[in-house]
C-alpha positions in Angstrom: 0.0 0.0 0.0 2.9 2.4 0.6 3.9 2.2 -3.0 0.4 3.1 -4.2 0.1 5.9 -1.8 3.5 7.3 -2.6 2.7 7.2 -6.3 -0.6 8.9 -5.7 1.1 11.6 -3.6 4.0 12.1 -6.1 6.8 11.2 -3.7 9.0 8.3 -2.7 7.9 5.7 -0.2 10.4 7.0 2.3 9.1 10.6 1.9 5.5 9.4 2.4 6.5 7.3 5.4 8.3 10.4 6.9 5.3 12.7 6.3 2.4 10.3 7.2 1.6 9.1 10.7 0.5 5.5 11.4 -3.1 6.8 12.1 -3.2 8.7 8.8 -1.8 5.7 6.9 -4.6 3.6 8.4 -7.1 6.2 7.2 -5.6 6.1 3.7 -5.9 2.3 3.7 -9.6 2.5 4.7 -10.2 5.2 2.0 -8.5 3.0 -0.6 -11.1 0.2 0.2 -13.9 2.7 -0.6 -12.3 4.6 -3.5 -9.3 2.8 -5.1 -6.6 4.9 -6.7 -4.6 2.8 -9.0 -4.2 2.0 -12.7 -6.8 -0.7 -12.3 -9.3 1.8 -10.9 -8.6 4.0 -13.9 -9.1 1.2 -16.3 -12.3 0.3 -14.6 -13.6 3.8 -14.9 -12.8 4.1 -18.6 -14.2 0.6 -19.2 -17.5 1.7 -17.7 -17.6 4.8 -19.8 -16.8 2.8 -23.0 -19.5 0.3 -22.2 -22.0 3.0 -21.7 -21.1 4.7 -25.0 -21.1 1.5 -26.9 -24.5 0.5 -25.5 -26.0 3.9 -26.4 -25.1 3.3 -30.0 -25.5 -0.5 -30.3 -27.9 -2.0 -32.8 -31.2 -3.4 -31.6 -30.9 -7.1 -30.8 -27.2 -7.1 -30.2 -25.6 -8.1 -26.9 -25.0 -5.2 -24.5 -21.4 -4.4 -23.9 -20.0 -4.9 -20.4 -17.2 -3.0 -18.7 -15.1 -6.1 -18.6 -15.2 -6.2 -22.4 -13.0 -3.1 -22.3 -10.6 -4.1 -19.6 -7.0 -5.3 -20.4 -6.7 -9.0 -20.9 -4.1 -11.2 -19.3 -0.9 -11.6 -21.3 -1.2 -14.0 -24.2 1.1 -16.7 -25.4 2.2 -17.3 -29.0 -0.2 -20.2 -29.1 -3.1 -17.9 -28.1 -2.1 -15.5 -30.9 -2.1 -18.4 -33.4 -5.5 -19.6 -32.2 -6.9 -16.0 -32.5 -5.5 -15.6 -36.0 -6.9 -18.9 -37.2 -10.3 -17.9 -35.9 -10.1 -14.5 -37.6 -8.9 -16.0 -41.0 -10.4 -19.4 -41.4 -9.3 -21.4 -44.5 -11.3 -20.8 -47.6 -12.7 -23.9 -49.3 -13.3 -24.2 -53.0 
């Protein structure tokens, strides 16, 4: 948690630890549980916005977009890439 807090405050961990008491740090930890401040939280906010915009403009009868549709995916292997490419470009017959 010290790393996230220092990043949010724009200082080093040592600087944050020197400036913040144990009681205040506990308050920051509690606040983080309510309102996360991290790159994941930023992704989640943008994903919600993108899902909203997509759903406003989607065609009738299509599946509504979800926020998780716009979240970063876990790293893929080269086998995953090959499987995706094969699905995108199936072989043409005749």
